[in-house]
C-alpha positions in Angstrom: -13.1 4.5 23.4 -15.0 5.4 20.3 -14.6 8.6 17.9 -18.5 10.6 17.3 -18.6 9.3 13.9 -18.4 5.8 15.2 -20.4 6.4 18.0 -23.7 8.4 15.7 -23.5 5.7 13.1 -24.0 2.8 15.6 -26.4 4.7 17.1 -28.0 5.6 13.8 -28.0 1.4 13.1 -29.5 0.6 16.8 -32.6 3.3 16.3 -33.3 2.3 12.7 -35.7 -0.3 11.7 -34.3 -3.3 9.9 -35.5 -4.4 6.9 -35.7 -8.1 8.0 -38.0 -8.0 11.0 -36.5 -11.3 12.4 -33.3 -9.1 13.2 -35.1 -6.7 15.0 -37.1 -9.6 16.9 -33.7 -11.2 18.0 -32.2 -7.6 19.2 -35.1 -6.8 21.2 -35.0 -10.6 22.8 -31.4 -10.0 23.3 -31.9 -6.8 25.3 -35.2 -8.7 27.1 -33.0 -11.7 27.8 -30.2 -9.7 29.4 -32.5 -7.6 31.5 -34.5 -10.7 32.9 -31.3 -12.4 33.9 -29.9 -9.6 35.3 -33.4 -9.1 37.2 -33.8 -12.9 38.5 -30.3 -13.0 39.8 -30.4 -9.8 41.7 -34.0 -11.0 43.5 -32.6 -14.7 44.1 -29.7 -13.8 45.5 -31.0 -10.7 47.4 -33.9 -13.8 48.8 -30.9 -15.8 49.3 -28.9 -13.1 51.7 -32.5 -12.5 53.3 -32.8 -16.3 54.1 -28.9 -16.8 55.5 -29.7 -13.6 57.6 -32.4 -14.8 59.3 -31.4 -17.9 60.0 -27.8 -16.8 61.2 -29.5 -14.6 63.8 -31.6 -17.5 64.9 -28.4 -19.3 65.4 -26.8 -16.5 67.2 -29.9 -15.9 69.4 -29.3 -19.4 71.0 -25.5 -20.0 70.4 -22.2 -17.8 71.3 -20.0 -16.1 69.3 -17.2 -17.8 71.0 -16.9 -21.0 72.9 -14.5 -22.1 75.6 -13.8 -25.7 77.2 -11.0 -28.3 77.7 -10.0 -30.9 75.1 -12.0 -33.4 76.8 -15.0 -31.7 76.6 -15.0 -29.9 80.2 -13.6 -26.6 82.1 -12.8 -26.9 86.1 -11.4 -23.5 86.3 -14.2 -21.9 85.1 -15.1 -19.5 87.2 -11.2 -17.7 87.0 -11.2 -17.8 83.4 -14.3 -16.4 83.6 -13.3 -13.4 85.6 -9.9 -13.5 83.0 -11.6 -12.0 80.3 -13.9 -9.4 82.1 -11.1 -8.2 83.6 -8.6 -8.5 80.5 -7.6 -5.2 78.7 -7.7 -6.5 75.5 -11.0 -8.4 75.4 -13.0 -6.6 78.1 -13.6 -3.9 75.1 -14.9 -6.7 73.1 -16.4 -9.1 74.9 -20.4 -8.3 76.3 -21.2 -11.2 78.3 -19.6 -14.4 79.7 -21.9 -17.5 80.8 -21.0 -21.3 81.6 -22.8 -23.9 80.9 -23.5 -27.8 81.3 -24.6 -29.7 77.8 -25.8 -33.7 77.7 -27.6 -35.9 75.6 -30.3 -37.1 77.2 -34.0 -38.6 77.2 -36.7 -37.0 78.4 -40.0 -39.1 78.7 -43.4 -37.9 79.5 -47.2 -39.4 78.9 -45.6 -42.4 77.6 -43.1 -40.6 74.7 -39.8 -40.7 74.5 -37.3 -38.0 72.9 -33.9 -37.3 72.8 -32.7 -33.7 73.7 -29.5 -31.9 74.2 -29.8 -30.5 77.6 -28.1 -27.5 79.1 -27.6 -26.3 82.3 -27.7 -22.8 82.2 -27.8 -19.5 84.8 -30.7 -17.5 83.6 -28.9 -14.2 84.8 -25.7 -14.7 82.9 -27.2 -16.4 80.4 -29.1 -13.7 79.1 -26.0 -11.7 78.1 -25.0 -14.7 75.8 -27.9 -15.5 74.1 -31.7 -14.3 73.4 -33.5 -17.1 74.5 -35.4 -15.2 76.9 -36.8 -13.3 74.6 -38.7 -16.4 72.6 -40.4 -17.9 76.0 -44.2 -17.7 75.0 -45.3 -19.8 78.1 -43.6 -19.1 81.6 -40.6 -17.4 82.8 -36.7 -18.7 82.1 -36.2 -17.0 85.4 -38.3 -19.5 86.8 -34.9 -21.6 86.4 -33.6 -21.2 90.1 -31.1 -23.5 91.7 -33.2 -26.9 93.4 -36.1 -25.7 92.0 -35.9 -28.9 89.5 -37.7 -26.9 86.4 -36.9 -27.0 82.7 -37.4 -25.2 79.7 -38.9 -27.0 76.7 -39.0 -26.0 72.5 -42.6 -25.5 71.6 -41.9 -28.7 69.0 -40.6 -30.8 71.8 -43.7 -30.1 74.4 -46.0 -30.6 71.4 -44.6 -34.2 71.3 -44.6 -35.0 74.8 -48.1 -33.2 75.2 -46.7 -31.1 78.1 -47.2 -27.7 79.1 -46.3 -25.4 82.3 -46.6 -27.3 85.1 -46.6 -30.5 84.1 -43.8 -33.1 85.1 -41.6 -34.9 82.8 -38.4 -37.6 83.3 -34.6 -36.5 82.3 -33.0 -40.0 82.2 -29.8 -39.6 81.8 -26.3 -41.8 80.4 -25.0 -42.3 84.0 -25.4 -45.5 85.2 -26.6 -46.0 89.0 -26.5 -49.1 91.3 -29.4 -50.1 93.0 -30.7 -53.4 94.3 -32.8 -54.1 91.5 -29.9 -53.8 89.1 -27.9 -50.9 87.3 -30.1 -48.3 85.6 -30.0 -44.7 84.3 -29.6 -42.2 86.5 -33.1 -39.9 86.0 -35.0 -37.4 87.6 -38.5 -35.9 87.7 -38.3 -31.9 86.8 -41.3 -29.5 86.3 -42.2 -27.7 82.8 -41.7 -24.2 83.5 -41.2 -22.4 80.4 -41.8 -22.8 76.5 -40.1 -21.2 74.2 -40.3 -20.9 70.4 -37.3 -20.3 67.9 -38.7 -21.4 64.9 -35.8 -23.7 64.4 -36.1 -27.4 64.2 -32.8 -27.8 66.0 -33.9 -26.4 69.3 -38.0 -26.4 69.2 -37.8 -30.3 68.9 -34.8 -31.1 70.2 -33.2 -28.8 72.8 -34.1 -28.0 77.1 -32.5 -25.7 79.6 -32.5 -26.5 82.9 -30.5 -24.6 85.9 -26.4 -25.2 85.6 -26.7 -26.1 90.0 -29.6 -28.5 89.0 -27.6 -30.0 85.5 -24.2 -30.4 88.0 -26.3 -32.6 90.5 -28.1 -34.4 88.0 -24.6 -35.2 86.0 -22.7 -35.2 89.4 -19.6 -32.8 87.5 -19.2 -31.3 90.9 -17.1 -27.6 90.0 -16.9 -28.7 86.9 -19.2 -27.0 83.4 -18.7 -27.9 79.7 -17.5 -24.3 78.8 -18.0 -21.0 78.8 -20.1 -18.7 76.5 -18.7 -15.5 75.5 -20.8 -13.0 73.1 -19.0 -10.3 71.3 -20.0 -6.4 70.9 -18.7 -8.1 67.3 -19.8 -11.1 65.6 -17.3 -10.8 63.0 -14.8 -10.1 65.7 -15.6 -14.3 66.5 -12.5 -16.0 64.5 -9.7 -13.5 65.6 -10.6 -13.2 68.9 -11.0 -16.9 69.2 -7.7 -17.6 67.5 -5.9 -15.0 70.1 -7.5 -17.0 72.7 -6.6 -20.3 71.8 -2.7 -18.9 71.7 -3.4 -17.1 75.4 -4.9 -20.4 76.5 -2.5 -22.7 75.1 -3.5 -26.9 73.7 -5.1 -27.6 76.4 -7.9 -25.4 76.3 -10.2 -26.0 72.9 -11.5 -22.6 71.9 -14.3 -22.2 68.8 -16.4 -19.2 67.0 -19.7 -19.8 66.0 -18.6 -19.9 62.1 -16.4 -23.2 63.2 -19.0 -24.6 65.1 -21.6 -24.0 62.2 -18.9 -24.2 59.6 -21.1 -26.9 57.8 -24.5 -25.5 57.5 -22.9 -22.3 56.1 -20.4 -24.3 54.1 -24.2 -25.5 52.5 -25.6 -22.3 52.0 -22.6 -20.8 50.5 -22.4 -23.7 48.1 -26.4 -23.5 47.0 -25.8 -20.2 46.7 -22.6 -20.2 44.4 -24.6 -22.9 42.3 -27.8 -21.0 41.9 -25.7 -18.4 40.6 -24.2 -20.2 37.7 -27.5 -21.8 37.0 -29.0 -18.8 36.7 -26.3 -16.9 34.7 -27.2 -19.1 32.0 -30.0 -17.2 31.4 -27.6 -14.0 30.4 -25.4 -16.1 28.5 -28.6 -17.5 26.4 -28.9 -13.5 25.6 -25.7 -12.9 25.0 -25.2 -15.5 22.1 -28.9 -14.4 20.9 -26.9 -11.4 20.4 -24.1 -12.4 19.3 -26.4 -14.0 15.7 -28.3 -10.5 16.1 -25.0 -8.4 15.5 -24.1 -11.0 12.9 -27.1 -10.7 10.8 -27.4 -7.0 11.4 -23.3 -7.5 9.5 -24.9 -9.3 6.7 -27.8 -6.9 6.6 -25.8 -4.0 6.3 -23.0 -5.1 3.7 -23.9 -2.9 1.3 -23.7 0.2 4.1 -20.1 -1.0 5.1 -18.8 -1.3 1.7 -20.1 2.6 0.7 -18.8 3.6 4.4 -15.6 1.9 3.0 -15.1 3.4 0.0 -16.2 6.9 1.3 -12.8 6.4 3.2 -13.9 4.9 6.7 -11.2 2.5 7.9 -12.1 -1.4 8.9 -11.3 -0.2 12.9 -14.0 2.5 12.3 -15.9 -0.2 11.2 -15.6 -2.5 14.1 -16.7 0.1 16.3 -19.4 1.0 14.7 -21.2 -2.6 15.5 -19.6 -2.7 19.5 -21.2 0.1 19.8 -24.6 -1.5 18.4 -24.1 -4.1 21.2 -22.9 -2.3 23.7 -25.6 -0.2 23.9 -27.8 -3.7 23.6 -26.2 -4.8 26.9 -26.1 -1.8 28.4 -29.7 -0.8 28.2 -30.6 -4.7 29.4 -28.2 -5.0 32.5 -29.2 -1.2 33.4 -33.0 -2.2 33.1 -32.6 -5.5 35.0 -30.5 -3.9 37.8 -33.3 -1.4 38.5 -35.6 -3.8 38.1 -34.2 -6.6 40.1 -33.8 -4.1 42.7 -37.3 -2.6 43.1 -38.2 -6.7 43.2 -36.4 -7.7 45.5 -37.4 -4.8 47.4 -40.9 -5.4 47.3 -40.9 -9.1 47.4 -42.7 -9.9 50.5 -45.3 -7.8 49.8 -45.7 -9.2 46.4 -45.6 -12.4 47.5 -48.6 -11.5 49.7 -50.6 -10.4 47.0 -50.0 -13.3 45.0 -51.2 -15.6 47.7 -54.1 -13.5 48.7 -55.1 -13.0 45.0 -54.7 -17.0 44.4 -55.6 -18.3 47.9 -52.4 -20.2 48.3 -49.4 -20.4 50.5 -45.4 -20.4 48.9 -44.1 -21.3 52.3 -46.7 -23.2 54.7 -46.4 -22.6 58.2 -46.6 -26.5 59.4 -44.3 -27.0 56.9 -41.5 -24.3 56.7 -40.4 -22.6 60.4 -40.1 -19.1 58.2 -43.4 -18.1 56.5 -42.9 -14.8 55.1 -40.0 -14.0 52.4 -37.0 -12.2 53.7 -34.6 -10.1 51.3 -31.5 -8.3 52.0 -30.1 -6.5 48.5 -26.4 -5.9 49.0 -25.0 -3.4 46.6 -22.2 -4.7 45.5 -24.0 -7.6 44.2 -26.1 -5.9 42.2 -23.1 -3.6 40.9 -20.8 -7.4 40.2 -23.9 -9.0 38.2 -25.3 -5.9 36.3 -21.9 -5.3 35.2 -20.4 -8.8 34.4 -23.6 -9.0 32.2 -22.4 -5.8 30.5 -19.0 -6.7 29.8 -20.3 -10.1 28.4 -22.8 -8.0 26.2 -19.2 -6.0 25.1 -17.8 -9.3 24.5 -20.1 -10.6 22.1 -19.6 -7.7 20.1 -16.3 -8.7 19.3 -17.0 -11.6 16.6 -19.5 -9.6 15.0 -18.1 -7.0 14.5 -14.4 -8.3 13.1 -16.5 -9.9 10.4 -17.9 -6.7 9.5 -14.3 -5.1 9.7 -13.0 -8.0 7.0 -16.6 -6.8 4.1 -14.6 -6.7 1.0 -16.4 -3.3 -1.0 -16.0 -4.5 -4.5 -17.3 -7.9 -3.7 -20.5 -6.2 -1.6 -21.3 -3.9 -4.4 -20.6 -6.3 -7.3 -24.3 -7.5 -7.3 -26.0 -4.2 -6.2 
C-alpha cells in the first residue's frame, strides 16, 4: 500500500519527539485508549461466554436436547415411539438416549410450609441416559425412586425451605379434585424424601422435584399416558435439525421442541446483554479513535513547514497523505495488538486474579449466599478476539483519512511565507 519513502518518513514522524509535548501525550493516550478498549472488550465478552457456557451446561444436565409430546401435552403411544427412535436407522446414530416423563404443577407441604413445585415423574434407569441429575445428588440416592416406593427427590433449596431431610415425610397436593363425604378436596399423597440434589440453579434447586414414573402415573391418574419423551443427542447443536426432521415425520399431531426453543427467552436475553455490553464497551475504542484524529490534526499543523519542504522537493499530495496514514496506522496497530495480547492473558487468568484480589482485600465479588456461581468462568473465542482487534485497527486506519487529506492540501508557499 505504501512506498518505502512514505513508510520511512511516517515511521520517522512516529518515533520523533514533537515540539509540542501535548501532541505526544494525546498520541500516547490514543494508543493506550485503543489498547484498553480492546483489552476490556475481550475480557468482558470472554467472561460472558464463560457464564453462558456454565448456564447452558447446567440447563442441559437437567433438560433434554429434544422433547416430544402430543399437542394436548400428553403422549399415549410412547413405548412404540420410543422403540422407533432406538431402531430408526436415520436417528439411532444421533440419539444417545430416550426416556419418558410425566410433568405436573403441584404443591408440596411439610412442617406447616407449602411450596409450589414442578413435579416430574421419571424412570431413574432411563433418566440417566438423557440427564445428569443423578450426578448432582448430595444426599441419598436417586435410584431409591422405585415403583410404589413413594419416595421423592427434592432440590437442596426446596428441602431447606420445607425443613426436611432424607427420611422425612412431605405431602404432595395435586390440582386433581376428588369427591369425599366431606366434600371436594384436592387429591394428595404422602411421600418420603429419598434424596436431595444441588444444581446451583434456582429453577431446579428451589422449585423442582422428582418421583418414580409409575408413582406419578398413579398420583395423576394418567393410566398409560406420559407427558412426553426426552431425547439426548450425540451433539446438542444437532437438536434444531433433528427436531425439525422429527416434526415432519410425526406430523401435526405431535409437538417437537429442542432445548434452544424451550429456553429461547433465557438465551435471547443473554445474547441481547452481550450485544449491548459490546456496544457500550466499544465506545472506549471510539473515544480513543477520536483522540487519534485530534492527534493527527495537531501533528499536521505542527509539521506544516516540513510538509511544504517535502512538497517543494517533489513529493506529491498522495505521498504526503500516506505519510500521516502510516503514523495513525502504526498507533492503531500497536494499540490493537497490545490490547488483544493483554486481553487474552487477562481473560485466561481472570479467575486466579479475582481470587487474589478477594484474598488481598478480604472481599467477595460473587457471594455464595446470593449468587449460585461463586467463581468467574472465562471462555476465549479466537474469532471473537481477532474480530475485536481487527475492528479497532480498521477504525484507527479510517481515523487517519481526514487528517491525512488535510496534510495533502497544505500549500508550500503559504506554509513557508512566515518561516
